[in-house]
N, C-alpha and C positions, 0 to 999 in steps of 0.2 A: 570260851570263847562261841559265842550265838552268830552265827551268819546269816542272815535275812537276803533272801533273794526277792528282791522288789522291783522286776526291770517297768520300766514306763516313765513318760514324761510330766504323769501331772504330778497335785497335791496328795490328794488321795491314798496313795500307796503310805506313804511316811505318814501319815494323821494316823493310817489303821492302827500302824508298827506301833508307834507311839503307845496308841492305847492296849495291843498287845503284852508291849513292857510291862505296863506298870500292872495291867489284869493279872497276868500271870508272875510278876514279880520276877522277873528278870535279871540276874542277877552276876554281874560282871563285864566283863567287853563286849559292844556289840558292833558288828559290820555289817555296812550296806551297801549291797550292791544296787544301783538303781543309774537311769539317766535320769533323772527329775532335777531339773536347775533348782527348785525350790531347797536341796538336799545342803546348799550354798547360806544356809538360813541358819543360824544358831538357834532362834528360835525353837525350828523346829527338828533338826539334827545336833542340836550341840550332845557334846559328848560321844556321840558316834564316831567309827572310822567310816569314811564312804569311799567306796571303791567303783570303777566303772565296768569292771567285768571281773571273771575268774579265772582270767587267763586261759578260757577251753575247758573249765571247769574239772580240768583233772586232778583229783586230789585236792580242790576247791583251791585250786590255786595256789597250793602250797599253805593256805592258811589250816593252822590246831585250830580243826573247831569241832567243839562240842557238840553242836544241833546245827540242821542249817533249816533255816522256818521260811519255806515260798507262799509267797504272797500271790492271793487272786489266782494265776493262771495255774493250774498243776504241774503243766510240762514247762511252766515259761510264757513268755509273750507269744513267741511265734515257734513256739514247742522243742527249743533249742536246749531243753533242761534235761542231764543226764544224771542220775545220780551216782556219786563213788560207791564204792562197797564198803562197807562199815559206818557209815555217816547216817548218825539218827537223824531222820526228817519228818518233820511237822508242815504241814498245809494250813493255811487261814483262806475257807474257801467262803465266797462271796457269791451271788446271782450272775452268772454269764449269760450272754446269749449261745447255749449250748449248741445250738444248729450251724453259728457260723466258727464255735474255738474249737469244735471237733474232730473238723477237717485237720487243723493243726497240731493235732496227738499223734507223735511217733507211734512206731508201730510196738516197740516195748514200752508203756510210759514208764514215769517214775512211780515208785511205791514209799507207802510212807508210814509209818510208825504208828501216827495219828493225824486225824484231821478235823480239825474244827470247824464245826460251820455257823457262818454268823448271821444268816439268814435266808428265808427259805430258799431254795434251788429249785430249778428243772427235776421232776424226776429222772430224766434221763443225767442229768448231770451229778444228783446224789447216787444213782447206781454207779457210775463211773468210780466217784469216789473211795463208793463202799468193796467196791472190789480191788484196789489200788490198794489199801488201807487196813493197816489192823485191825485200828480203831476206828471211830464215826461219834464224837460227842458235839454236843450243842454248847456255843461259850457266847455268852453277853459280853460284851467290850465294856470297861471302864475306861475313860479319860482319865490322864495324871490330875488333881486338883488346879484351879486357874480361878483367878480374877473376876469378874460378868463383866461382860460387855456393859458399862453403863450408859447407855445413851435414851433418849426421849425419842418415843414413836415409832416408826418403822422401823427393822432392818432387815436391809439387803446382805446377803453373805454369796460370795461365791468366787473360788479362787480358779476357775476355770478363763479361758478365750474371752476377748474382748468384748466380741459380738456378743454372745451369750450374757453377760454382764449389761450388756445397752438391753438386751430383750428382757432382760430379768425388772431395770429399773423402769424398763416401758411400763411392764408387766405391771409392776406396782402404782405406778403412775393411771395408768388405767384402771384399773380396780378402786383407787382413793375417789377417782370422778365419780365411776360410777354410784360407789357410796354415798357421795356429794361430802365427802371429806377431806381434810387440810393438813394429813399429817404433817410432822418433820420427819425427814427421811435419812438415814444415812448406810451408806453402802461399804463393806466391811470386805475390801480385796486387797491384795498384793500391788496392784498396779491401777492406780487411777484413771480411768478409761481420759481417750481425748477431747469426749463433747459427756459431760457430764451436765446433764439440767441443771439448773438455776434451783436453789433450795434442798437439793441432795447432796449431803457431807459425806466426805472420803474419811475412810480411817485403813491402816495396813496395823492388823492388829492379830495376830496368833495368839492361842487359838481366839476360835472366833464363836465361840459357847464356854457359859454359858451366860442368856439373853440378864441381864439388870430389871428390877423390877420395873421400870418404867418403858419397857419396851412393851408398845400393844400388839406387834403383826409383824411376822419375821416372813420372808420372801428368799425362798431358795431353790436351786435344781433340787433331781431327785439323786442325788449321787449316794454313795453308800452310807458316807459321814455326814451329811446333811442330815439325811433323813434318821440316822440312828441319835445322834447328838440331839436334835431335836421333838423326839420323842415323847419327853416327858412335858413340850410345851405344844402339842399338835391340836388342841384348839386355837392357838394363836398360828400356825402353822401353813403356809401355803407353799406350794412346788410346783414348778414349771421341767419336767424330764426332757431333757434333749438326747437326741440319738448318737450312740455309741456304737463302734464299730463290738464289740463284748461287752460290753457293761448294758443291763436292761434297765434302764433307768422307768420306762414306761411302765414295765411290770412291779416294780418297786413301789411305783408312785400309786398304782392302783392299791395293792396289797398296803399300803401305809392307809389309803383313804377307805378303805371296808374296815381298818381297824378301829379307824377314829368313829 
């Protein structure tokens, strides 16, 4: 059994785990510890056992785990993670606001058999992971195969709060106006906003990538998965970074723009 520790209420942790499971060819039972309400969606977590906690973490809550995979936060979301003796632990590292997160580290931070670095990290963040990991290696995630999102015009994708969805829709409409265009627009989001402007269609599709051949512009936030998944279409991709307590979307967007 592989147990994945992915505390957090967003969609990003689960999407990253789906990609990791596919990339690393995890075989057998997968149990995911998460707070995310998206774990109730069988399109996202189908085939996984979902738990809300590890019952204090001693002995991994009684689970017979061959490996513990810790997503994003090396000591858990609030620094709560303590690794039992004898458990093989792997960390999936994405960029954090390290100045904010390092204050949450316990005096004896968890150690890992291996850390996979999924994107460029701050130097101090990477130095910490090298100090607590037997091995550090880069890993490029690949998503499971899926059908293209086959819509015409501009594609707006976001699984976050409604206020941010509204901001992305407004940004796309303003950009179209500045370019003197009137493209068809489709929002892909788990929930339809209460105030969606006329002419903007809504779809609840998961996954929201790859885009179909008729998509001419892609608008997203600068979360890890959006930037990673739409990198092959970087000429079409426009991103709006949003502030997060621990995720550095602004640095990620800047790096992606330099790469473009």
